[in-house]
C-alpha positions in Angstrom: 135.8 11.8 114.0 138.6 13.5 112.3 137.7 17.1 111.3 138.8 17.8 107.8 140.5 21.2 107.5 139.8 23.7 104.8 142.5 23.8 102.1 143.9 27.3 101.8 146.3 27.3 99.0 149.4 29.2 98.8 149.0 31.6 95.9 152.7 31.3 94.8 152.3 27.5 94.3 149.1 28.2 92.4 150.8 30.6 90.2 153.8 28.3 89.6 151.2 25.3 88.7 149.1 27.5 86.4 152.1 29.1 84.6 153.9 25.7 84.3 150.8 24.2 82.7 150.3 27.3 80.4 154.0 26.8 79.2 153.1 23.2 77.9 155.0 21.2 80.5 154.1 17.6 81.5 152.4 16.7 84.6 155.8 15.3 86.1 157.5 18.7 85.1 154.5 20.8 86.8 154.8 18.8 90.0 158.6 19.2 90.3 158.2 22.9 89.5 155.5 23.5 92.0 157.8 23.4 95.1 155.6 21.0 97.1 155.6 17.3 97.5 153.7 15.1 95.2 150.9 14.3 97.4 150.3 18.0 98.2 150.6 18.8 94.4 147.7 16.6 93.8 145.8 18.4 96.3 146.3 21.5 94.5 145.4 19.9 91.2 142.2 18.7 92.8 141.4 22.2 94.2 142.1 23.8 90.8 139.9 21.4 89.0 137.1 22.1 91.6 137.5 25.9 90.8 137.2 25.2 87.2 140.9 26.4 86.4 142.4 23.3 85.3 141.1 20.3 83.3 142.7 16.8 83.1 142.4 14.0 80.8 145.8 12.6 79.7 147.4 15.9 80.7 146.7 18.8 82.8 145.2 21.7 80.6 144.2 25.3 81.7 140.5 26.2 81.1 139.9 29.7 79.8 139.2 30.8 83.4 142.6 29.3 84.4 144.5 31.1 81.7 142.9 34.2 82.9 143.9 33.5 86.4 147.4 32.6 85.6 147.9 35.9 83.7 146.4 37.9 86.6 148.5 36.2 89.2 151.7 36.6 87.2 151.1 40.2 86.9 150.2 40.7 90.6 153.4 38.9 91.6 155.6 41.0 89.1 153.9 44.1 90.6 154.4 43.3 94.3 157.6 41.6 94.2 159.5 42.7 91.1 160.3 38.9 90.5 159.1 36.6 87.9 156.4 34.3 89.2 158.0 31.0 88.4 161.1 32.1 90.4 159.3 33.9 93.2 158.9 32.1 96.5 157.4 33.1 99.8 160.0 34.3 102.5 
């Protein structure tokens, strides 16, 4: 039996996804800006939906909790790195 590993998200990727959604981008654009391949992007979307940060019908939308998380992550990335969250990447 194959053991399923626990999904541990990269918070930079989470920030890029949440902030891209909050800027009104399409799912395709969000996937491209996420910086991960499409199948991994879909894992992130499922994870964010499970956490109540994102809702999906025709498009991806932030929940109020997701908007708050996006703002907090953006602030933290700016504070720690001095970079804008959509441009910041792990090194």
